[in-house]
C-alpha positions in Angstrom: -66.6 -109.5 -4.8 -67.7 -112.9 -6.2 -70.5 -115.0 -4.7 -69.6 -117.9 -2.4 -70.3 -121.4 -3.8 -72.2 -124.0 -1.8 -73.5 -127.5 -2.3 -76.0 -129.2 0.0 -77.0 -132.9 -0.6 -76.9 -132.8 -4.3 -77.0 -136.6 -4.8 -79.9 -137.7 -6.9 -82.7 -139.3 -4.7 -83.8 -142.8 -5.3 -85.9 -143.5 -8.4 -89.6 -143.0 -7.6 -89.0 -140.5 -4.7 -91.3 -137.5 -5.1 -89.6 -134.1 -5.0 -90.9 -130.6 -4.5 -89.4 -127.2 -4.9 -90.1 -124.0 -3.0 -88.7 -120.5 -3.6 -87.3 -118.7 -0.6 -86.9 -114.9 -0.8 -86.3 -114.1 2.9 -84.9 -116.2 5.7 -85.0 -119.3 3.5 -82.2 -117.7 1.4 -79.9 -118.3 4.3 -78.9 -121.9 4.2 -78.1 -121.9 8.0 -81.9 -121.6 8.6 -82.9 -124.5 6.3 -84.2 -127.7 7.8 -81.7 -130.6 7.6 -82.2 -133.2 4.9 -83.1 -131.1 1.9 -82.0 -132.4 -1.5 -80.5 -129.2 -2.8 -80.7 -125.4 -3.0 -80.0 -123.2 -6.0 -79.8 -119.5 -6.6 -82.8 -118.3 -8.7 -84.8 -115.3 -9.7 -88.6 -115.3 -9.6 -90.4 -113.2 -12.2 -93.8 -111.7 -11.7 -93.4 -111.1 -8.0 -92.3 -108.3 -5.7 -91.1 -108.5 -2.0 -92.5 -106.2 0.7 -92.8 -105.8 4.5 -96.3 -105.9 5.9 -98.1 -106.2 9.2 -98.5 -109.8 10.3 -102.1 -111.3 10.2 -103.7 -111.8 13.6 -103.3 -115.6 13.9 -102.1 -115.8 17.5 -98.5 -116.2 18.8 -95.8 -118.2 17.1 -95.4 -121.4 19.0 -92.3 -121.3 21.2 -91.5 -117.7 20.6 -91.7 -115.1 23.4 -92.0 -111.5 22.2 -91.0 -108.4 24.2 -93.8 -106.2 25.3 -94.8 -103.8 22.5 -93.0 -105.7 19.8 -94.9 -107.2 16.9 -92.7 -108.5 14.1 -93.5 -107.4 10.6 -93.7 -110.1 7.9 -91.6 -110.3 4.8 -93.7 -111.5 1.9 -93.7 -111.8 -1.8 -96.7 -110.5 -3.8 -97.7 -110.9 -7.5 -96.4 -107.9 -9.5 -96.3 -107.9 -13.2 -92.9 -106.9 -14.7 -91.1 -107.3 -11.4 -88.6 -110.0 -10.2 -86.8 -111.0 -7.0 -83.7 -113.0 -6.2 -84.0 -116.0 -3.9 -83.1 -119.6 -3.3 -84.9 -122.5 -4.9 -85.0 -125.3 -2.3 -85.4 -128.9 -3.6 -86.9 -131.1 -0.9 -88.7 -134.4 -0.5 -92.4 -133.9 -1.0 -93.1 -135.7 2.3 -91.3 -132.9 4.1 -93.5 -130.1 2.7 -95.8 -130.2 5.7 -92.9 -129.2 7.9 -92.3 -126.1 5.7 -96.0 -125.3 5.8 -95.7 -125.4 9.7 -92.8 -123.0 9.6 -94.7 -120.7 7.2 -98.1 -121.0 8.8 -98.9 -117.3 8.3 -98.4 -117.8 4.6 -100.4 -119.4 1.7 -98.4 -121.8 -0.4 -98.9 -120.7 -4.0 -98.0 -122.6 -7.2 -95.4 -121.3 -9.6 -93.9 -122.9 -12.7 -90.4 -123.5 -14.0 -91.1 -120.8 -16.6 -91.4 -118.2 -13.7 -87.8 -118.9 -12.7 -84.4 -117.8 -14.0 -82.0 -120.5 -13.0 -78.3 -119.8 -13.5 -77.3 -123.2 -12.1 -77.5 -125.9 -14.8 -77.8 -128.6 -12.2 -81.4 -127.7 -11.7 -82.3 -128.5 -15.3 -82.0 -132.2 -14.4 -85.2 -131.7 -12.4 -87.3 -131.0 -15.5 -88.1 -134.6 -16.1 -90.2 -135.6 -14.3 -91.2 -132.0 -13.6 -91.8 -131.4 -9.9 -94.3 -129.1 -8.2 -92.9 -125.7 -7.4 -94.2 -123.2 -4.8 -93.7 -119.8 -3.2 -95.2 -118.6 0.1 -97.4 -115.5 0.2 -98.5 -113.9 3.5 -102.2 -114.5 4.3 -104.4 -111.5 3.8 -107.8 -112.8 5.0 -107.2 -112.5 8.7 -107.1 -108.9 9.9 -103.6 -107.5 10.7 -102.6 -107.2 14.3 -103.5 -103.9 15.8 -100.0 -103.3 17.4 -97.4 -101.3 15.4 -95.2 -103.6 13.3 -91.4 -103.7 13.6 -88.8 -105.5 11.5 -86.8 -107.7 13.8 -83.1 -106.9 13.4 -82.3 -110.6 14.2 -84.5 -111.7 11.3 -83.2 -109.1 9.0 -79.6 -110.1 9.8 -80.4 -113.7 8.8 -82.0 -112.5 5.5 -79.2 -110.2 4.6 -76.5 -112.7 5.4 -78.2 -115.2 3.1 -78.4 -112.7 0.2 -74.7 -111.7 0.8 -73.6 -115.3 0.8 -75.6 -116.2 -2.4 -75.5 -113.0 -4.5 -72.6 -111.0 -3.1 -72.5 -107.2 -2.4 -74.5 -106.3 -5.6 -77.2 -108.8 -4.6 -77.4 -107.4 -1.1 -78.0 -103.9 -2.4 -80.5 -105.4 -4.8 -82.4 -107.1 -1.9 -82.9 -103.7 -0.2 -83.8 -101.9 -3.5 -86.3 -104.6 -4.5 -88.1 -104.7 -1.2 -91.0 -102.3 -0.5 -92.0 -100.8 2.9 -88.4 -100.6 4.3 -89.7 -97.5 6.2 -91.0 -99.9 8.8 -89.3 -99.3 12.1 -86.6 -101.8 13.2 -86.5 -103.5 16.6 -82.9 -103.7 17.6 -82.5 -107.2 19.0 -79.2 -108.2 17.4 -77.6 -108.9 20.8 -80.7 -110.5 22.3 -82.3 -112.2 19.3 -86.1 -112.8 19.2 -86.0 -114.6 15.9 -85.8 -118.3 16.7 -83.4 -119.1 13.8 -81.0 -116.2 14.5 -77.5 -116.4 13.0 -74.2 -115.2 14.2 -72.6 -112.3 12.3 -68.9 -111.3 12.1 -68.1 -107.7 13.1 -67.5 -107.0 9.4 -70.9 -108.4 8.4 -72.7 -106.4 11.0 -71.0 -103.2 9.8 -71.7 -104.0 6.1 -75.3 -104.8 6.6 -75.9 -101.6 8.6 -74.2 -99.5 5.9 -76.0 -101.1 3.0 -79.4 -100.6 4.8 -78.6 -96.9 5.5 -77.5 -96.3 1.9 -80.3 -98.4 0.3 -83.8 -97.6 -0.9 -86.2 -97.4 2.0 -89.5 -96.8 0.3 
């Protein structure tokens, strides 16, 4: 299978407008979850980082999200890891919108990365070298203690992530997402038909079957 091709707002912004880039490796890979008005989004691979599930830091509830009793969603995060690399989506946005992304990712620190950390198959991104823009990736906060309740991966969140990887990287990329993500032994909360994740996506029957099959056959370490 070949990957699907997308374009989002690829017109060059006005001269003097400040841009920023942030690397998404989870739900941000799914373009359906992105905030409207981004400048562009490009497939990329970030070197020196590894993806993992982990308990969320105890920072209170997510505004506007009601959780079922006994369900505490796990966080998907990237962590520095020498010699490792992960697929994702490099989102190009107006710098003035970065605060909105920080609000979405309030349980994460925004870390600086460089263009040298990224493998970019799309030559259109090369136009952004001059002037070079600030680039970031979000890493889960570790200074607050983790919540005491057992963590579960929300199926509704995982569906959004897997649909994004399937759309961008095809079947091979979907398998690679599972293989390159640690702690997939974390229990899954089955909320596909009553989504808890606020940016839940719709799946076709074929997508749902495929994602379940890939997860069962993949690496769950």
